[in-house]
N, C-alpha and C positions, 0 to 999 in steps of 0.2 A: 623573535628568539631571544633568550635571556642568558645571563651567565652569573658566576658568583663573584663578590667583591674580595673576599679573603677566605682563607682556609678555615674549614670547620671540623671539629670532632665531636661525635655524638655516640654514647653507649646505649645499646638496646639489649634487653634481656628477654629471652623467650625460652621457657621450659629449661631454666638454669643455663642455657648457653649464653655467651656474651658475644655481641656483635659490636665491634669498634668500627664506625663508619668515618673515614677521612674523606672529606669533600674538598678537593684541591683544584686550583687553576691548572690548566693543561701545560703551562711551563714547568710545573713541579712534577709531573708524572713520570718523566724519564728516570728509570732506576728506583722509583718510589717503592715498587712492590718488594725489591729485594732488601731496601732499607727497612721496611716494616717487618720482614722476615728476620732480619737480625735483631730488631728491637724486641721482637715478640717470639723468642725461639720455642716456647711452649704452646703457641697457637696451632690449631690444626690446619687452618686454611687462610690464605690472604687472596681474596677474590677481587676483581676489578671491573670496571665499566667506564668507557670514555666516549667522548663525542667532540669532534673538532671539525673545522673547515680547512680543506686541502687549498693548494694554490689556484685552483679552478672554481673556488667557492661551492664546492661540493661537500655535503656532510659525510665525514668518515667515522665509523663507529668500531669500537673493539671492546671485547669482553673475555673473561677468563673464569673458568670454574674452580681453577687449581685444586683439582683433585675431588671436588664434590661431584655427585652424579650429573651427567651431562645436561645442560639446560636448566639446572636448579638453583643457580647461583648468579652467575654473571649476566645471563639474559634477563631475569627478573629486575635486577639493579639497573640495567641498561634501559628496560622498558620504563622505568620510573623517570629516568632522565629524559627520554623521549617524550613522555607524557607531559613534562614540565616544560618541553621545548628548550632544554638547556644545551648550550654549546660552549666549547672552549674549557671543558673541565672534565674532571674524572672523580670517581668515587672508588676508594679502596676499602674493603671489609674485612677486618681481622676477626676470625671466629675462634673463640675458645669453646670446646665441646663441654657441655654440662652434665653428660651422662645419660640423657633421655634422647633417644633417637627421635627426630622429627618428621622423617619420611620426606619424599621429594617434594610433595605439595606444601607440607610444613616449612621445609627449608626455603622454597621459593617465596613464600609469604613473608618469612623472617628476614630474608635478605632484602626483599622489597621495603619492608617495614623499617628497616634499619636506614635505608637511603631516604625514605620519606621523612623520618625523624630528623636527619641531618639537614634536609632542605627547609625543614620548619624553623631551624635555627639559623640558617644561612640568610645573608642579604643579597637578594637577586635584584640585578639591573638589566636594563635593556643591552643587549650585545652590540657593540660597535666594532667595526672591522679595523684591525691595526695594520699598518703598512710600515715598510722600511724606507728610510730617506736618507740620502747622502748629501752633504754640504761641506763647505770649507769655511774657515774663520781665521782671522789673525790670532797671534798669540796674546795680544792685549784684550781680546774679546772673550777669552776662555772662561773667566769668572762670570761674565754676563751670560754666555751661552749655557753654562750650567745652571744658573739661576732660573733662566727662562724654560729649560727642559724640566727641571724640577717642578716648577709652577704648573706647567702643562701636563704633567705626569707622563713624560716622554722618557723612556730609558736609552741609555747609551749602549749600543751593542758593541761598537769598536771606536777607537780613536787612533790616528796615526799622526805622528808629529813629524812634519817635514822641515825643510830648511827656512822656508819663509811663511807657512801656514800649517793649520791643523785640519785634517780630513776627519769628518765625523760621519758616523753610520748609527742612526737612532731609529727606534722603533715605538710607535705610539698610534693613537687613534687618528684617523684620517683628518677629522675637523681640527684637531689640536696641531697637527703637523702643518697644515694649510696656514695657520696663524703665525708660524715662524717667519721671521724677516730674512733669513739667510737662504 
């Protein structure tokens, strides 16, 4: 399985219709469709497809045609993600209608093409499971902890400052978290 390193935006034009494909990490998908609808009020549709792992390491998939004929937009986009064995990411496609009807087959090909084009511009890496880890440190270690977390590319989910120590909840790749001395 693979995932993306960072967000990618790619524009594809098919018979004067414009397809803006946003390939984003799964963490950014929540509320992203609504955000794109606000940013592109004249767009006809904002279609999406996503794949991620749940708590039981099972692949979960979701897609939406957002008013396009059933199965002509979200599913073709999802099929491209499946074919590339992508996980922990989503693709959102903003469509501006160009005046020429594509038909359901033409739409399916156009949406799939827009996802393929965005993948061609993306940097793909092997997927590594991320886990949550809790530990405590002294106040004098805070700068050292922050430096080490940044160096290992581990994100801070939550910090709680107690009377004598700091409780940390962090999230990162399993191998990186195992390297932590705390």
